[in-house]
Structures are given as C-alpha cells and as structure tokens.
C-alpha positions as CSV (number, residue, x, y, z in Angstrom):
1,G,29.0,125.5,9.1
2,G,31.2,123.6,11.7
3,F,28.6,120.9,12.1
4,I,28.5,120.0,8.4
5,R,32.3,120.0,8.2
6,R,32.6,117.6,11.2
7,L,30.0,115.3,9.6
8,I,31.8,115.2,6.3
9,T,35.2,114.5,7.9
10,N,33.8,111.7,10.1
11,I,32.3,109.8,7.2
12,R,34.4,106.7,6.6
13,G,34.1,104.6,3.4
14,V,33.1,101.0,3.2
15,T,35.8,98.5,2.6
16,L,35.8,96.0,-0.3
17,V,35.6,93.1,2.2
18,E,32.5,94.5,3.8
19,V,30.9,94.9,0.4
20,L,31.7,91.3,-0.6
21,L,30.5,90.0,2.7
22,A,27.1,91.9,2.3
23,V,26.7,90.6,-1.2
24,T,27.5,87.0,-0.2
25,I,25.0,87.1,2.7
26,S,22.4,88.7,0.4
27,G,23.0,86.0,-2.2
28,I,22.7,83.2,0.3
29,I,19.4,84.6,1.7
30,G,18.1,85.1,-1.9
31,A,19.0,81.5,-2.9
32,V,17.2,80.1,0.2
33,V,14.1,82.2,-0.5
34,V,14.0,81.1,-4.2
35,T,14.5,77.4,-3.2
36,V,11.8,77.5,-0.6
37,H,9.4,79.3,-3.1
38,L,10.1,76.7,-5.8
39,A,9.5,73.8,-3.4
40,Q,6.2,75.3,-2.3
41,E,5.2,76.0,-5.8
42,R,5.9,72.3,-6.7
43,V,3.8,71.1,-3.7
44,Y,1.0,73.4,-4.6
45,A,1.0,72.1,-8.2
46,G,0.9,68.5,-6.9
47,E,-2.0,69.3,-4.6
48,D,-3.8,71.2,-7.4
49,A,-3.4,68.2,-9.7
50,F,-4.8,65.9,-7.1
51,I,-7.8,68.1,-6.5
52,N,-8.5,68.2,-10.2
53,M,-8.2,64.4,-10.4
54,Y,-10.6,64.0,-7.5
55,R,-13.1,66.6,-9.0
56,N,-13.0,65.0,-12.4
57,T,-13.7,61.5,-11.1
58,R,-16.5,62.8,-9.0
59,T,-18.0,64.7,-12.0
60,V,-17.9,61.6,-14.1
61,I,-19.3,59.2,-11.5
62,D,-22.0,61.6,-10.6
63,K,-23.0,62.1,-14.3
64,V,-23.1,58.3,-14.9
65,T,-25.0,57.8,-11.7
66,I,-27.7,60.3,-12.6
67,T,-28.1,58.8,-16.1
68,L,-28.3,55.2,-14.7
69,R,-31.0,56.3,-12.3
70,M,-32.9,57.6,-15.2
71,A,-32.4,54.4,-17.2
72,G,-35.8,53.1,-18.3
73,Y,-37.5,56.4,-17.7
74,D,-40.8,56.3,-19.6
75,P,-43.3,58.5,-17.8
76,T,-46.2,57.8,-20.1
77,G,-45.5,54.1,-20.7
78,S,-46.2,54.8,-24.4
79,A,-42.6,54.6,-25.8
80,S,-42.4,53.0,-29.2
81,F,-38.9,51.8,-28.1
82,D,-37.4,49.9,-25.2
83,P,-36.1,52.4,-22.6
84,G,-33.3,51.3,-20.3
85,I,-29.8,49.9,-20.8
86,S,-29.7,48.7,-24.4
87,Y,-26.0,47.6,-24.5
88,A,-23.9,46.6,-21.5
89,N,-20.2,45.7,-21.7
90,S,-17.3,46.1,-19.2
91,D,-16.0,49.3,-20.8
92,S,-19.0,50.7,-22.5
93,M,-22.8,51.1,-22.1
94,V,-25.7,52.5,-24.0
95,I,-28.7,53.9,-22.1
96,V,-32.0,54.9,-23.6
97,I,-34.1,57.4,-21.7
98,D,-37.4,59.1,-22.8
99,Y,-36.5,62.4,-21.2
100,D,-39.4,64.4,-22.6
101,G,-41.9,61.6,-22.2
102,D,-43.3,61.9,-25.7
103,G,-42.8,58.2,-26.5
104,V,-40.5,59.0,-29.5
105,L,-36.7,58.4,-29.4
106,D,-35.1,61.8,-29.9
107,G,-31.4,62.3,-30.7
108,D,-30.4,63.3,-27.1
109,E,-32.2,60.3,-25.5
110,T,-29.5,57.7,-26.3
111,V,-26.6,58.1,-24.0
112,V,-23.3,56.3,-24.8
113,Y,-20.6,56.0,-22.1
114,T,-17.0,54.9,-22.8
115,S,-13.7,56.1,-21.5
116,H,-13.5,58.3,-24.6
117,T,-16.7,60.0,-23.5
118,F,-14.8,61.7,-20.7
119,A,-11.3,62.0,-22.2
120,S,-11.3,65.7,-21.9
121,L,-11.4,65.3,-18.1
122,G,-8.3,63.1,-18.1
123,I,-10.3,59.8,-17.4
124,D,-8.0,56.9,-18.0
125,S,-10.7,54.2,-17.8
126,L,-14.3,53.8,-17.1
127,R,-15.4,50.2,-16.1
128,F,-18.8,48.7,-15.5
129,A,-19.8,45.6,-13.6
130,Y,-23.4,44.5,-13.9
131,L,-25.1,42.8,-11.0
132,D,-28.4,40.8,-10.8
133,R,-31.0,40.9,-8.0
134,N,-28.9,38.4,-6.0
135,H,-25.9,40.7,-6.3
136,V,-24.1,38.2,-8.6
137,S,-21.9,39.6,-11.4
138,L,-23.3,39.1,-14.9
139,A,-20.9,38.1,-17.7
140,T,-20.2,40.9,-20.2
141,P,-21.4,41.8,-22.7
142,V,-24.7,41.2,-20.9
143,D,-27.1,39.2,-23.1
144,T,-30.2,39.3,-20.8
145,L,-30.4,43.1,-20.1
146,P,-33.5,42.9,-18.0
147,D,-31.5,40.9,-15.4
148,I,-29.4,43.9,-14.6
149,N,-30.4,45.2,-11.1
150,S,-27.5,47.5,-10.4
151,V,-24.3,48.7,-12.0
152,A,-20.9,49.1,-10.3
153,V,-19.1,52.0,-11.9
154,T,-15.4,52.5,-11.5
155,V,-13.6,55.6,-12.8
156,V,-9.8,55.8,-12.9
157,V,-7.8,59.0,-13.7
158,R,-4.1,59.3,-14.0
159,R,-1.9,62.4,-14.2
160,Y,1.5,63.6,-15.2
161,E,4.2,61.7,-13.3
162,G,6.5,64.8,-12.9
163,L,4.6,66.2,-9.9
164,P,4.7,65.1,-6.3
165,G,1.7,63.3,-4.8
166,R,-0.6,60.6,-6.1
167,H,-0.5,59.8,-9.8
168,R,-3.7,57.7,-9.9
169,Y,-7.1,58.1,-8.4
170,E,-9.9,55.6,-8.5
171,L,-13.5,56.0,-7.4
172,S,-16.2,53.4,-7.5
173,R,-19.9,53.5,-6.8
174,E,-22.7,50.9,-7.2
175,V,-25.9,52.3,-8.6
176,K,-29.2,50.5,-8.2
177,L,-31.5,50.9,-11.2
178,R,-34.9,52.2,-10.6
179,N,-36.7,49.9,-13.0
C-alpha cells in the first residue's frame, strides 16, 4: 500500500494559468485549422465551378458540331423537303436533317439552336458566324442559305461572381458543312 500512498501524495493539481494557456493555444490552433479549411473549400468551389463551365461549353459546342455535320443529311435523296440549314441568324439557327432517311420530315428532324436551348447548362450566349467557300463572312440573317460553307460557333458561359477564379469562359469552333 505504500506505493499507492506515495503516488497520491505526489500528484499536484493544474493551476488556472496553465489551464488558460492550454485553452488559448488550442483555440489559436483550432482557428488556424478552420481558416485554412475554409480557404481550401473556397478554392475547391472555384475550381469546380470552372470545370463545370468548361464541361458545359464543350458539351454544347460538341452537340452543335455533330448536328451541323449532319446538316443536309438525306441518305436516299428522296426527301420531300429541303434538308440542311433552313434559317441562319447570328444568335439562332434551324437545321433540318432526315435522320431516318425516309424522306419525310418527322418531329425530331428539325433542330433549333438558340442560347435558350442550352440555358440549363448555364450558357450565356450562343453565336453563329456563317462563312462562304472563300471564307468570307455572310451577312445575317443569311438570305442565300446554299452559300454557307462553314459555321463558326461561339459559346459563352458565365458563373456566379462570388467564387474565386474565372467568371467567364468562351469556346469557339469552325465547322465545315458536309454538303
């Protein structure tokens, strides 16, 4: 029993100053950890928003490119309508494609593109420039649609200003028509 008695009598209490000092140091370390975490979270949110902007512009420009490359598709040559670009303006376009090759214009074979078409992806603007065979810009709306040789598509997306990083992303691509 002498060992336990010596152990109990040698235990000294912690002073109030030591407790306050430990709490202060712990508080400072905790504040630094929280500040660093919040800063990293903000940077991550900005990078994530930029990745989404980039992905959305790529999605839109790829979809428009695929459709433009199909413009005028009429595999049988028997369409009772005129496939291709049927309306061309700087901010909108209508494309007719005989996807199933039956020569009949079905409901899903008229594609309309405007900025509103892709609003759910955060697209701010969708612009088209029409070029002839000599690479000269045609005035819009284009009156002589068969003169269109290629289309320069520009997609712009903006995002919330409260995050760090880029607030606007623009992507352009020129698409040569197959027909």
